[in-house]
Backbone as JSON Lines, residues from 0, in Angstrom:
{"i":0,"aa":"M","n":[0.84,-1.19,0.0],"ca":[0.0,0.0,0.0],"c":[0.88,1.25,0.0]}
{"i":1,"aa":"M","n":[0.64,2.13,-0.93],"ca":[1.43,3.34,-0.98],"c":[0.92,4.35,0.04]}
{"i":2,"aa":"T","n":[1.75,5.33,0.38],"ca":[1.39,6.34,1.36],"c":[0.25,7.2,0.84]}
{"i":3,"aa":"E","n":[-0.66,7.55,1.75],"ca":[-1.79,8.42,1.4],"c":[-1.27,9.71,0.77]}
{"i":4,"aa":"P","n":[-1.65,9.99,-0.5],"ca":[-1.05,11.14,-1.19],"c":[-1.76,12.46,-0.93]}
{"i":5,"aa":"F","n":[-2.95,12.45,-0.36],"ca":[-3.72,13.68,-0.24],"c":[-3.7,14.24,1.18]}
{"i":6,"aa":"S","n":[-3.61,15.53,1.27],"ca":[-3.81,16.21,2.55],"c":[-5.31,16.21,2.87]}
{"i":7,"aa":"S","n":[-5.64,16.6,4.1],"ca":[-7.06,16.66,4.46],"c":[-7.8,17.67,3.6]}
{"i":8,"aa":"D","n":[-7.14,18.79,3.26],"ca":[-7.78,19.79,2.39],"c":[-8.04,19.22,1.0]}
{"i":9,"aa":"E","n":[-7.07,18.46,0.48],"ca":[-7.24,17.87,-0.85],"c":[-8.36,16.83,-0.84]}
{"i":10,"aa":"K","n":[-8.45,16.05,0.23],"ca":[-9.53,15.06,0.33],"c":[-10.88,15.74,0.43]}
{"i":11,"aa":"D","n":[-10.94,16.84,1.18],"ca":[-12.2,17.59,1.27],"c":[-12.59,18.15,-0.1]}
{"i":12,"aa":"A","n":[-11.59,18.64,-0.85],"ca":[-11.86,19.18,-2.18],"c":[-12.36,18.08,-3.11]}
{"i":13,"aa":"L","n":[-11.73,16.9,-3.03],"ca":[-12.15,15.78,-3.88],"c":[-13.58,15.37,-3.54]}
{"i":14,"aa":"Q","n":[-13.91,15.33,-2.25],"ca":[-15.26,14.97,-1.85],"c":[-16.28,15.99,-2.35]}
{"i":15,"aa":"E","n":[-15.92,17.26,-2.32],"ca":[-16.83,18.3,-2.82],"c":[-17.04,18.17,-4.32]}
{"i":16,"aa":"V","n":[-15.95,17.91,-5.06],"ca":[-16.07,17.7,-6.51],"c":[-16.95,16.5,-6.79]}
{"i":17,"aa":"L","n":[-16.77,15.42,-6.02],"ca":[-17.59,14.22,-6.2],"c":[-19.06,14.51,-5.91]}
{"i":18,"aa":"N","n":[-19.32,15.26,-4.86],"ca":[-20.71,15.58,-4.5],"c":[-21.42,16.3,-5.64]}
{"i":19,"aa":"I","n":[-20.73,17.27,-6.24],"ca":[-21.33,18.02,-7.35],"c":[-21.58,17.1,-8.54]}
{"i":20,"aa":"A","n":[-20.58,16.29,-8.88],"ca":[-20.72,15.39,-10.03],"c":[-21.79,14.34,-9.79]}
{"i":21,"aa":"M","n":[-21.88,13.83,-8.57],"ca":[-22.93,12.86,-8.23],"c":[-24.31,13.45,-8.42]}
{"i":22,"aa":"G","n":[-24.46,14.7,-8.01],"ca":[-25.75,15.36,-8.17],"c":[-26.16,15.44,-9.63]}
{"i":23,"aa":"Q","n":[-25.2,15.72,-10.5],"ca":[-25.48,15.77,-11.93],"c":[-25.87,14.39,-12.46]}
{"i":24,"aa":"A","n":[-25.15,13.36,-11.99],"ca":[-25.47,12.0,-12.43],"c":[-26.83,11.56,-11.93]}
{"i":25,"aa":"G","n":[-27.13,11.88,-10.67],"ca":[-28.44,11.53,-10.12],"c":[-29.57,12.22,-10.86]}
{"i":26,"aa":"D","n":[-29.35,13.48,-11.24],"ca":[-30.36,14.21,-12.0],"c":[-30.57,13.58,-13.37]}
{"i":27,"aa":"S","n":[-29.48,13.15,-14.02],"ca":[-29.6,12.5,-15.34],"c":[-30.4,11.21,-15.23]}
{"i":28,"aa":"L","n":[-30.11,10.41,-14.2],"ca":[-30.84,9.15,-14.02],"c":[-32.29,9.4,-13.67]}
{"i":29,"aa":"A","n":[-32.55,10.4,-12.83],"ca":[-33.93,10.72,-12.45],"c":[-34.76,11.14,-13.65]}
{"i":30,"aa":"R","n":[-34.15,11.9,-14.58],"ca":[-34.87,12.33,-15.78],"c":[-35.2,11.14,-16.69]}
{"i":31,"aa":"I","n":[-34.27,10.21,-16.79],"ca":[-34.5,9.03,-17.63],"c":[-35.61,8.16,-17.05]}
{"i":32,"aa":"L","n":[-35.58,7.95,-15.73],"ca":[-36.5,7.02,-15.08],"c":[-37.74,7.69,-14.53]}
{"i":33,"aa":"D","n":[-37.77,9.04,-14.52],"ca":[-38.9,9.8,-14.01],"c":[-39.23,9.4,-12.57]}
{"i":34,"aa":"T","n":[-38.19,9.34,-11.75],"ca":[-38.38,9.03,-10.33],"c":[-37.27,9.68,-9.54]}
{"i":35,"aa":"F","n":[-37.47,9.81,-8.22],"ca":[-36.49,10.47,-7.38],"c":[-35.3,9.55,-7.11]}
{"i":36,"aa":"V","n":[-34.09,10.07,-7.26],"ca":[-32.87,9.3,-7.03],"c":[-32.19,9.81,-5.76]}
{"i":37,"aa":"E","n":[-31.92,8.89,-4.85],"ca":[-31.23,9.22,-3.6],"c":[-29.75,8.9,-3.74]}
{"i":38,"aa":"L","n":[-28.9,9.75,-3.17],"ca":[-27.45,9.62,-3.32],"c":[-26.8,9.39,-1.96]}
{"i":39,"aa":"S","n":[-25.72,8.62,-1.96],"ca":[-24.96,8.38,-0.74],"c":[-23.9,9.46,-0.56]}
{"i":40,"aa":"V","n":[-23.25,9.44,0.61],"ca":[-22.05,10.25,0.82],"c":[-20.89,9.51,0.16]}
{"i":41,"aa":"P","n":[-20.09,10.18,-0.67],"ca":[-18.97,9.49,-1.34],"c":[-17.96,8.97,-0.32]}
{"i":42,"aa":"R","n":[-17.34,7.82,-0.65],"ca":[-16.26,7.28,0.18],"c":[-14.99,7.2,-0.66]}
{"i":43,"aa":"I","n":[-13.86,7.5,-0.02],"ca":[-12.58,7.56,-0.73],"c":[-11.58,6.68,0.0]}
{"i":44,"aa":"R","n":[-10.94,5.76,-0.74],"ca":[-9.94,4.87,-0.15],"c":[-8.8,4.65,-1.13]}
{"i":45,"aa":"L","n":[-7.64,4.31,-0.58],"ca":[-6.51,3.92,-1.4],"c":[-6.28,2.44,-1.18]}
{"i":46,"aa":"V","n":[-6.29,1.63,-2.25],"ca":[-6.24,0.18,-2.1],"c":[-5.25,-0.44,-3.09]}
{"i":47,"aa":"N","n":[-4.73,-1.61,-2.71],"ca":[-4.0,-2.45,-3.65],"c":[-5.0,-3.18,-4.52]}
{"i":48,"aa":"V","n":[-4.67,-3.4,-5.77],"ca":[-5.6,-4.06,-6.68],"c":[-5.95,-5.47,-6.18]}
{"i":49,"aa":"D","n":[-5.0,-6.16,-5.56],"ca":[-5.31,-7.5,-5.09],"c":[-6.25,-7.51,-3.89]}
{"i":50,"aa":"Q","n":[-6.58,-6.32,-3.37],"ca":[-7.55,-6.2,-2.29],"c":[-8.86,-5.59,-2.74]}
{"i":51,"aa":"I","n":[-8.96,-5.25,-4.02],"ca":[-10.14,-4.54,-4.5],"c":[-11.41,-5.37,-4.37]}
{"i":52,"aa":"S","n":[-11.34,-6.66,-4.71],"ca":[-12.53,-7.51,-4.62],"c":[-13.07,-7.54,-3.2]}
{"i":53,"aa":"Q","n":[-12.19,-7.74,-2.22],"ca":[-12.6,-7.77,-0.82],"c":[-13.11,-6.4,-0.37]}
{"i":54,"aa":"T","n":[-12.42,-5.34,-0.77],"ca":[-12.82,-3.99,-0.36],"c":[-14.18,-3.62,-0.93]}
{"i":55,"aa":"I","n":[-14.4,-3.9,-2.2],"ca":[-15.69,-3.59,-2.83],"c":[-16.8,-4.4,-2.18]}
{"i":56,"aa":"S","n":[-16.54,-5.68,-1.9],"ca":[-17.54,-6.51,-1.24],"c":[-17.94,-5.94,0.11]}
{"i":57,"aa":"Q","n":[-16.96,-5.44,0.86],"ca":[-17.25,-4.84,2.16],"c":[-18.03,-3.54,2.01]}
{"i":58,"aa":"M","n":[-17.66,-2.72,1.02],"ca":[-18.32,-1.43,0.83],"c":[-19.76,-1.6,0.35]}
{"i":59,"aa":"V","n":[-19.97,-2.55,-0.56],"ca":[-21.31,-2.79,-1.08],"c":[-22.16,-3.48,-0.03]}
{"i":60,"aa":"G","n":[-21.56,-4.38,0.74],"ca":[-22.28,-5.09,1.79],"c":[-23.36,-5.99,1.27]}
{"i":61,"aa":"N","n":[-23.11,-6.62,0.13],"ca":[-24.11,-7.48,-0.51],"c":[-23.52,-8.86,-0.74]}
{"i":62,"aa":"N","n":[-24.07,-9.86,-0.05],"ca":[-23.59,-11.22,-0.22],"c":[-24.36,-12.0,-1.28]}
{"i":63,"aa":"K","n":[-25.32,-11.33,-1.93],"ca":[-26.1,-11.99,-2.96],"c":[-25.43,-11.81,-4.33]}
{"i":64,"aa":"A","n":[-25.92,-12.55,-5.3],"ca":[-25.38,-12.46,-6.65],"c":[-25.68,-11.08,-7.25]}
{"i":65,"aa":"V","n":[-24.7,-10.52,-7.93],"ca":[-24.84,-9.21,-8.55],"c":[-24.32,-9.28,-9.98]}
{"i":66,"aa":"T","n":[-24.65,-8.25,-10.74],"ca":[-24.06,-8.07,-12.07],"c":[-23.18,-6.83,-12.02]}
{"i":67,"aa":"A","n":[-21.96,-6.95,-12.54],"ca":[-21.01,-5.84,-12.52],"c":[-20.68,-5.43,-13.95]}
{"i":68,"aa":"V","n":[-20.72,-4.14,-14.22],"ca":[-20.41,-3.59,-15.54],"c":[-19.14,-2.75,-15.43]}
{"i":69,"aa":"R","n":[-18.28,-2.9,-16.4],"ca":[-16.97,-2.24,-16.39],"c":[-16.9,-1.21,-17.52]}
{"i":70,"aa":"Q","n":[-16.26,-0.07,-17.24],"ca":[-16.03,0.94,-18.27],"c":[-14.7,1.64,-17.97]}
{"i":71,"aa":"A","n":[-13.78,1.62,-18.91],"ca":[-12.47,2.25,-18.71],"c":[-12.55,3.72,-19.1]}
{"i":72,"aa":"F","n":[-11.69,4.53,-18.48],"ca":[-11.54,5.93,-18.87],"c":[-10.04,6.25,-18.97]}
{"i":73,"aa":"Y","n":[-9.72,7.21,-19.79],"ca":[-8.32,7.5,-20.05],"c":[-8.18,8.9,-20.65]}
{"i":74,"aa":"H","n":[-7.04,9.4,-20.72],"ca":[-6.63,10.69,-21.28],"c":[-5.74,11.36,-20.24]}
{"i":75,"aa":"N","n":[-6.2,12.45,-19.59],"ca":[-5.39,13.08,-18.56],"c":[-5.4,12.31,-17.25]}
{"i":76,"aa":"L","n":[-6.4,11.46,-17.04],"ca":[-6.47,10.54,-15.92],"c":[-6.81,9.16,-16.47]}
{"i":77,"aa":"R","n":[-6.33,8.12,-15.78],"ca":[-6.55,6.76,-16.29],"c":[-7.11,5.89,-15.17]}
{"i":78,"aa":"G","n":[-8.06,5.04,-15.53],"ca":[-8.6,4.13,-14.53],"c":[-9.77,3.33,-15.06]}
{"i":79,"aa":"E","n":[-10.5,2.74,-14.13],"ca":[-11.63,1.89,-14.45],"c":[-12.82,2.28,-13.58]}
{"i":80,"aa":"A","n":[-14.01,2.2,-14.17],"ca":[-15.25,2.37,-13.41],"c":[-15.97,1.03,-13.38]}
{"i":81,"aa":"I","n":[-16.45,0.64,-12.22],"ca":[-17.25,-0.56,-12.06],"c":[-18.58,-0.16,-11.46]}
{"i":82,"aa":"V","n":[-19.69,-0.58,-12.07],"ca":[-21.01,-0.33,-11.5],"c":[-21.63,-1.68,-11.16]}
{"i":83,"aa":"V","n":[-22.06,-1.82,-9.91],"ca":[-22.6,-3.08,-9.4],"c":[-24.11,-2.95,-9.25]}
{"i":84,"aa":"F","n":[-24.84,-3.92,-9.81],"ca":[-26.3,-3.93,-9.76],"c":[-26.79,-5.22,-9.1]}
{"i":85,"aa":"G","n":[-27.8,-5.09,-8.24],"ca":[-28.46,-6.26,-7.68],"c":[-29.56,-6.76,-8.61]}
{"i":86,"aa":"R","n":[-30.01,-7.98,-8.36],"ca":[-31.03,-8.6,-9.22],"c":[-32.35,-7.84,-9.19]}
{"i":87,"aa":"N","n":[-32.82,-7.47,-8.0],"ca":[-34.1,-6.77,-7.91],"c":[-34.04,-5.41,-8.6]}
{"i":88,"aa":"G","n":[-32.86,-4.79,-8.57],"ca":[-32.7,-3.51,-9.23],"c":[-32.92,-3.61,-10.72]}
{"i":89,"aa":"C","n":[-32.5,-4.71,-11.31],"ca":[-32.71,-4.91,-12.75],"c":[-34.2,-4.95,-13.07]}
{"i":90,"aa":"R","n":[-34.95,-5.63,-12.23],"ca":[-36.4,-5.7,-12.46],"c":[-37.03,-4.32,-12.34]}
{"i":91,"aa":"D","n":[-36.6,-3.55,-11.35],"ca":[-37.14,-2.21,-11.16],"c":[-36.84,-1.31,-12.36]}
{"i":92,"aa":"L","n":[-35.63,-1.42,-12.9],"ca":[-35.28,-0.62,-14.07],"c":[-36.2,-0.95,-15.24]}
{"i":93,"aa":"G","n":[-36.42,-2.23,-15.48],"ca":[-37.3,-2.64,-16.57],"c":[-38.69,-2.09,-16.41]}
{"i":94,"aa":"D","n":[-39.21,-2.13,-15.18],"ca":[-40.54,-1.6,-14.89],"c":[-40.6,-0.1,-15.15]}
{"i":95,"aa":"L","n":[-39.6,0.63,-14.67],"ca":[-39.58,2.08,-14.84],"c":[-39.39,2.5,-16.29]}
{"i":96,"aa":"M","n":[-38.71,1.66,-17.05],"ca":[-38.5,1.96,-18.46],"c":[-39.67,1.54,-19.34]}
{"i":97,"aa":"G","n":[-40.72,0.99,-18.72],"ca":[-41.94,0.69,-19.45],"c":[-42.05,-0.71,-20.03]}
{"i":98,"aa":"Y","n":[-41.18,-1.63,-19.59],"ca":[-41.28,-3.0,-20.06],"c":[-42.41,-3.7,-19.32]}
{"i":99,"aa":"D","n":[-43.38,-4.23,-20.05],"ca":[-44.54,-4.89,-19.44],"c":[-44.21,-6.27,-18.92]}
{"i":100,"aa":"E","n":[-43.22,-6.94,-19.51],"ca":[-42.86,-8.28,-19.11],"c":[-41.42,-8.31,-18.59]}
{"i":101,"aa":"A","n":[-41.07,-9.41,-17.95],"ca":[-39.71,-9.55,-17.44],"c":[-38.71,-9.48,-18.6]}
{"i":102,"aa":"L","n":[-37.59,-8.84,-18.35],"ca":[-36.58,-8.68,-19.39],"c":[-35.89,-10.01,-19.67]}
{"i":103,"aa":"D","n":[-35.65,-10.26,-20.95],"ca":[-34.81,-11.43,-21.26],"c":[-33.35,-11.05,-20.98]}
{"i":104,"aa":"P","n":[-32.45,-12.03,-20.89],"ca":[-31.06,-11.72,-20.51],"c":[-30.39,-10.67,-21.39]}
{"i":105,"aa":"K","n":[-30.63,-10.72,-22.69],"ca":[-29.98,-9.76,-23.59],"c":[-30.49,-8.35,-23.33]}
{"i":106,"aa":"A","n":[-31.82,-8.21,-23.2],"ca":[-32.4,-6.88,-22.95],"c":[-31.94,-6.33,-21.6]}
{"i":107,"aa":"E","n":[-31.81,-7.22,-20.61],"ca":[-31.34,-6.8,-19.29],"c":[-29.9,-6.28,-19.37]}
{"i":108,"aa":"Q","n":[-29.06,-6.98,-20.1],"ca":[-27.68,-6.54,-20.28],"c":[-27.62,-5.17,-20.94]}
{"i":109,"aa":"E","n":[-28.4,-4.99,-22.0],"ca":[-28.39,-3.71,-22.71],"c":[-28.84,-2.57,-21.8]}
{"i":110,"aa":"L","n":[-29.85,-2.84,-20.97],"ca":[-30.34,-1.82,-20.06],"c":[-29.27,-1.43,-19.04]}
{"i":111,"aa":"L","n":[-28.57,-2.41,-18.49],"ca":[-27.53,-2.13,-17.51],"c":[-26.34,-1.42,-18.14]}
{"i":112,"aa":"L","n":[-26.01,-1.77,-19.37],"ca":[-24.94,-1.07,-20.08],"c":[-25.31,0.4,-20.3]}
{"i":113,"aa":"D","n":[-26.56,0.64,-20.67],"ca":[-27.01,2.02,-20.89],"c":[-26.97,2.84,-19.6]}
{"i":114,"aa":"V","n":[-27.45,2.25,-18.5],"ca":[-27.45,2.96,-17.22],"c":[-26.03,3.22,-16.75]}
{"i":115,"aa":"T","n":[-25.15,2.26,-16.93],"ca":[-23.73,2.45,-16.58],"c":[-23.14,3.6,-17.36]}
{"i":116,"aa":"N","n":[-23.42,3.66,-18.64],"ca":[-22.9,4.73,-19.49],"c":[-23.36,6.1,-18.99]}
{"i":117,"aa":"V","n":[-24.63,6.17,-18.56],"ca":[-25.18,7.42,-18.05],"c":[-24.49,7.82,-16.74]}
{"i":118,"aa":"L","n":[-24.4,6.87,-15.79],"ca":[-23.84,7.19,-14.48],"c":[-22.36,7.52,-14.55]}
{"i":119,"aa":"V","n":[-21.59,6.66,-15.22],"ca":[-20.15,6.89,-15.3],"c":[-19.85,8.17,-16.07]}
{"i":120,"aa":"G","n":[-20.54,8.33,-17.2],"ca":[-20.32,9.52,-18.0],"c":[-20.66,10.79,-17.26]}
{"i":121,"aa":"A","n":[-21.79,10.79,-16.54],"ca":[-22.21,12.0,-15.84],"c":[-21.28,12.32,-14.68]}
{"i":122,"aa":"V","n":[-20.9,11.32,-13.89],"ca":[-20.03,11.57,-12.74],"c":[-18.65,12.04,-13.19]}
{"i":123,"aa":"L","n":[-18.03,11.3,-14.09],"ca":[-16.67,11.65,-14.5],"c":[-16.63,12.94,-15.32]}
{"i":124,"aa":"T","n":[-17.6,13.12,-16.21],"ca":[-17.63,14.35,-16.99],"c":[-17.84,15.55,-16.08]}
{"i":125,"aa":"G","n":[-18.72,15.39,-15.08],"ca":[-18.94,16.46,-14.12],"c":[-17.68,16.8,-13.34]}
{"i":126,"aa":"M","n":[-16.96,15.76,-12.91],"ca":[-15.7,15.98,-12.19],"c":[-14.68,16.7,-13.07]}
{"i":127,"aa":"M","n":[-14.57,16.25,-14.31],"ca":[-13.55,16.83,-15.19],"c":[-13.88,18.26,-15.58]}
{"i":128,"aa":"E","n":[-15.17,18.59,-15.71],"ca":[-15.55,19.97,-15.99],"c":[-15.14,20.88,-14.84]}
{"i":129,"aa":"I","n":[-15.33,20.42,-13.61],"ca":[-14.95,21.21,-12.45],"c":[-13.43,21.38,-12.38]}
{"i":130,"aa":"L","n":[-12.71,20.3,-12.71],"ca":[-11.25,20.3,-12.6],"c":[-10.56,20.82,-13.86]}
{"i":131,"aa":"G","n":[-11.33,21.15,-14.89],"ca":[-10.77,21.77,-16.08],"c":[-9.97,20.84,-16.97]}
{"i":132,"aa":"T","n":[-10.43,19.59,-17.11],"ca":[-9.73,18.65,-18.0],"c":[-10.76,17.79,-18.72]}
{"i":133,"aa":"E","n":[-10.3,16.82,-19.5],"ca":[-11.2,15.97,-20.3],"c":[-10.81,14.51,-20.14]}
{"i":134,"aa":"L","n":[-11.78,13.64,-20.43],"ca":[-11.54,12.2,-20.43],"c":[-12.16,11.57,-21.66]}
{"i":135,"aa":"N","n":[-11.62,10.44,-22.06],"ca":[-12.23,9.57,-23.06],"c":[-12.71,8.3,-22.36]}
{"i":136,"aa":"F","n":[-13.67,7.64,-22.98],"ca":[-14.27,6.45,-22.37],"c":[-14.29,5.29,-23.36]}
{"i":137,"aa":"S","n":[-14.09,4.08,-22.83],"ca":[-14.35,2.89,-23.62],"c":[-15.85,2.6,-23.57]}
{"i":138,"aa":"A","n":[-16.32,1.7,-24.41],"ca":[-17.7,1.25,-24.31],"c":[-17.84,0.38,-23.07]}
{"i":139,"aa":"P","n":[-18.94,0.48,-22.33],"ca":[-19.12,-0.39,-21.16],"c":[-19.29,-1.84,-21.58]}
{"i":140,"aa":"C","n":[-18.88,-2.75,-20.71],"ca":[-19.04,-4.18,-20.98],"c":[-19.34,-4.91,-19.68]}
{"i":141,"aa":"I","n":[-19.96,-6.07,-19.79],"ca":[-20.3,-6.87,-18.62],"c":[-19.03,-7.51,-18.06]}
{"i":142,"aa":"L","n":[-18.72,-7.21,-16.8],"ca":[-17.56,-7.81,-16.14],"c":[-17.92,-9.14,-15.51]}
{"i":143,"aa":"A","n":[-19.1,-9.21,-14.9],"ca":[-19.58,-10.44,-14.28],"c":[-21.09,-10.4,-14.23]}
{"i":144,"aa":"E","n":[-21.7,-11.55,-14.36],"ca":[-23.16,-11.62,-14.38],"c":[-23.65,-12.61,-13.34]}
{"i":145,"aa":"Q","n":[-24.46,-12.09,-12.39],"ca":[-25.03,-12.89,-11.32],"c":[-23.97,-13.72,-10.6]}
{"i":146,"aa":"K","n":[-22.97,-13.01,-10.08],"ca":[-21.92,-13.63,-9.28],"c":[-21.79,-12.89,-7.95]}
{"i":147,"aa":"N","n":[-21.25,-13.59,-6.96],"ca":[-20.93,-12.95,-5.71],"c":[-19.7,-12.07,-5.92]}
{"i":148,"aa":"L","n":[-19.68,-10.92,-5.28],"ca":[-18.56,-9.99,-5.46],"c":[-17.22,-10.61,-5.08]}
{"i":149,"aa":"T","n":[-17.23,-11.5,-4.11],"ca":[-15.98,-12.13,-3.69],"c":[-15.41,-13.05,-4.75]}
{"i":150,"aa":"E","n":[-16.23,-13.41,-5.75],"ca":[-15.76,-14.29,-6.83],"c":[-15.06,-13.52,-7.95]}
{"i":151,"aa":"L","n":[-15.18,-12.2,-7.96],"ca":[-14.6,-11.42,-9.04],"c":[-13.09,-11.32,-8.86]}
{"i":152,"aa":"N","n":[-12.36,-11.53,-9.94],"ca":[-10.9,-11.52,-9.89],"c":[-10.39,-10.25,-10.55]}
{"i":153,"aa":"F","n":[-10.44,-9.13,-9.84],"ca":[-10.08,-7.85,-10.41],"c":[-8.63,-7.73,-10.86]}
{"i":154,"aa":"P","n":[-7.65,-8.28,-10.12],"ca":[-6.26,-8.11,-10.57],"c":[-6.01,-8.56,-11.99]}
{"i":155,"aa":"E","n":[-6.7,-9.58,-12.46],"ca":[-6.52,-10.04,-13.83],"c":[-7.11,-9.07,-14.84]}
{"i":156,"aa":"Q","n":[-8.01,-8.2,-14.38],"ca":[-8.7,-7.29,-15.29],"c":[-7.96,-5.97,-15.48]}
{"i":157,"aa":"F","n":[-7.15,-5.58,-14.5],"ca":[-6.58,-4.24,-14.5],"c":[-5.09,-4.25,-14.78]}
{"i":158,"aa":"S","n":[-4.61,-3.13,-15.3],"ca":[-3.21,-3.01,-15.67],"c":[-2.44,-2.16,-14.68]}
{"i":159,"aa":"F","n":[-2.95,-2.0,-13.45],"ca":[-2.25,-1.24,-12.44],"c":[-2.27,-2.0,-11.12]}
{"i":160,"aa":"S","n":[-1.36,-1.64,-10.22],"ca":[-1.18,-2.4,-8.99],"c":[-1.95,-1.84,-7.8]}
{"i":161,"aa":"H","n":[-2.18,-0.54,-7.76],"ca":[-2.98,0.06,-6.7],"c":[-3.75,1.24,-7.27]}
{"i":162,"aa":"A","n":[-4.77,1.64,-6.54],"ca":[-5.68,2.64,-7.1],"c":[-6.33,3.46,-5.99]}
{"i":163,"aa":"L","n":[-6.71,4.66,-6.37],"ca":[-7.56,5.49,-5.53],"c":[-9.0,5.08,-5.84]}
{"i":164,"aa":"L","n":[-9.71,4.58,-4.84],"ca":[-11.06,4.05,-5.03],"c":[-12.08,5.06,-4.52]}
{"i":165,"aa":"L","n":[-12.94,5.52,-5.41],"ca":[-14.01,6.46,-5.08],"c":[-15.33,5.72,-5.22]}
{"i":166,"aa":"E","n":[-16.13,5.69,-4.15],"ca":[-17.38,4.93,-4.2],"c":[-18.57,5.82,-3.9]}
{"i":167,"aa":"V","n":[-19.59,5.72,-4.75],"ca":[-20.86,6.4,-4.53],"c":[-21.97,5.41,-4.86]}
{"i":168,"aa":"N","n":[-23.14,5.59,-4.28],"ca":[-24.25,4.72,-4.67],"c":[-25.52,5.49,-4.88]}
{"i":169,"aa":"F","n":[-26.37,4.92,-5.71],"ca":[-27.61,5.54,-6.13],"c":[-28.76,4.58,-5.81]}
{"i":170,"aa":"T","n":[-29.79,5.07,-5.16],"ca":[-30.99,4.28,-4.91],"c":[-32.21,5.03,-5.44]}
{"i":171,"aa":"L","n":[-33.28,4.29,-5.71],"ca":[-34.5,4.9,-6.22],"c":[-35.57,4.88,-5.14]}
{"i":172,"aa":"E","n":[-36.28,5.99,-5.0],"ca":[-37.32,6.12,-3.98],"c":[-38.38,5.03,-4.15]}
{"i":173,"aa":"K","n":[-38.69,4.33,-3.06],"ca":[-39.74,3.3,-3.01],"c":[-39.45,2.14,-3.96]}
{"i":174,"aa":"R","n":[-38.19,1.89,-4.23],"ca":[-37.81,0.79,-5.11],"c":[-36.65,0.01,-4.49]}
{"i":175,"aa":"D","n":[-36.45,-1.22,-4.98],"ca":[-35.33,-2.03,-4.5],"c":[-34.03,-1.7,-5.24]}
{"i":176,"aa":"F","n":[-34.12,-0.88,-6.28],"ca":[-32.93,-0.58,-7.09],"c":[-31.85,0.11,-6.26]}
{"i":177,"aa":"K","n":[-30.63,-0.41,-6.39],"ca":[-29.47,0.24,-5.79],"c":[-28.27,-0.1,-6.65]}
{"i":178,"aa":"S","n":[-27.53,0.9,-7.06],"ca":[-26.32,0.67,-7.83],"c":[-25.15,1.33,-7.13]}
{"i":179,"aa":"H","n":[-24.03,0.63,-7.11],"ca":[-22.79,1.14,-6.52],"c":[-21.82,1.46,-7.65]}
{"i":180,"aa":"L","n":[-21.37,2.7,-7.68],"ca":[-20.4,3.13,-8.69],"c":[-19.03,3.25,-8.03]}
{"i":181,"aa":"M","n":[-18.08,2.47,-8.54],"ca":[-16.71,2.49,-8.03],"c":[-15.8,3.07,-9.11]}
{"i":182,"aa":"L","n":[-15.13,4.16,-8.81],"ca":[-14.15,4.75,-9.72],"c":[-12.76,4.44,-9.19]}
{"i":183,"aa":"M","n":[-11.94,3.81,-10.01],"ca":[-10.59,3.43,-9.59],"c":[-9.58,4.18,-10.44]}
{"i":184,"aa":"M","n":[-8.89,5.13,-9.82],"ca":[-7.85,5.89,-10.5],"c":[-6.53,5.14,-10.4]}
{"i":185,"aa":"A","n":[-5.89,4.89,-11.53],"ca":[-4.62,4.18,-11.53],"c":[-3.54,4.98,-10.83]}
{"i":186,"aa":"E","n":[-2.47,4.28,-10.37],"ca":[-1.43,4.95,-9.59],"c":[-0.79,6.12,-10.32]}
{"i":187,"aa":"D","n":[-0.66,6.01,-11.65],"ca":[-0.03,7.11,-12.39],"c":[-0.96,8.31,-12.57]}
{"i":188,"aa":"A","n":[-2.23,8.15,-12.17],"ca":[-3.17,9.27,-12.27],"c":[-3.3,10.02,-10.96]}
{"i":189,"aa":"I","n":[-2.82,9.44,-9.87],"ca":[-3.04,10.04,-8.55],"c":[-2.36,11.39,-8.43]}
{"i":190,"aa":"D","n":[-1.11,11.48,-8.86],"ca":[-0.41,12.77,-8.77],"c":[-1.05,13.81,-9.69]}
{"i":191,"aa":"S","n":[-1.51,13.36,-10.86],"ca":[-2.19,14.3,-11.77],"c":[-3.47,14.83,-11.14]}
{"i":192,"aa":"L","n":[-4.22,13.93,-10.5],"ca":[-5.45,14.35,-9.83],"c":[-5.15,15.3,-8.68]}
{"i":193,"aa":"R","n":[-4.08,15.02,-7.93],"ca":[-3.7,15.89,-6.82],"c":[-3.38,17.3,-7.32]}
{"i":194,"aa":"Q","n":[-2.68,17.4,-8.45],"ca":[-2.36,18.71,-9.02],"c":[-3.63,19.44,-9.46]}
{"i":195,"aa":"M","n":[-4.57,18.69,-10.06],"ca":[-5.84,19.3,-10.47],"c":[-6.61,19.83,-9.26]}
{"i":196,"aa":"L","n":[-6.6,19.06,-8.16],"ca":[-7.3,19.5,-6.96],"c":[-6.65,20.74,-6.36]}
{"i":197,"aa":"T","n":[-5.31,20.8,-6.41],"ca":[-4.6,21.99,-5.92],"c":[-5.01,23.23,-6.71]}
{"i":198,"aa":"E","n":[-5.05,23.1,-8.04],"ca":[-5.45,24.22,-8.88],"c":[-6.91,24.6,-8.65]}
{"i":199,"aa":"F","n":[-7.75,23.6,-8.4],"ca":[-9.17,23.86,-8.11],"c":[-9.31,24.65,-6.81]}
{"i":200,"aa":"M","n":[-8.58,24.25,-5.76],"ca":[-8.65,24.95,-4.49],"c":[-8.13,26.38,-4.59]}
{"i":201,"aa":"E","n":[-7.1,26.58,-5.41],"ca":[-6.55,27.92,-5.57],"c":[-7.49,28.84,-6.35]}
{"i":202,"aa":"S","n":[-8.4,28.24,-7.1],"ca":[-9.3,29.05,-7.94],"c":[-10.56,29.49,-7.21]}
{"i":203,"aa":"I","n":[-10.8,28.92,-6.02],"ca":[-12.05,29.26,-5.31],"c":[-11.77,30.17,-4.12]}
């Protein structure tokens, strides 16, 4: 585990940037689903990649089977976004999107990919607008389908050894839907992000 790179002021600034970006993402999802979206307080941790599966499992607190969607981002910052969905949440999404019958596996996958694209894009784009930089994104893809989080082998998926892990979650009012968004900044992006946060603090 590398030494914590951020001062308390930098961590506060990062949390504030995340809060603003989360609000934008929640608003985007609420408009699509026409329902109220509740947001968590963001959590920030520095982890080794070989501990990510255990850490995410603890943060999500879900021992049931989940579907995880992966989306990479790159340019001035590099990393991976993982969005975790529970089974009941998939059903709620289908209902809110106007599907009269249960979704078949292909339609369910497409719906989760679309929602991931909205959440990841809104959060990261919002963060980068505040910090004055840009990102590119890969297309989202299914990382795991109906598996326990402890079964996911993240080290084989990623090209970095440790990461800054940013976690936020979204729930829907009066629904079982809950999605956990995990943003993992690669080690070579941490110093770049720290510099961006310093410039952000100096500008306010």
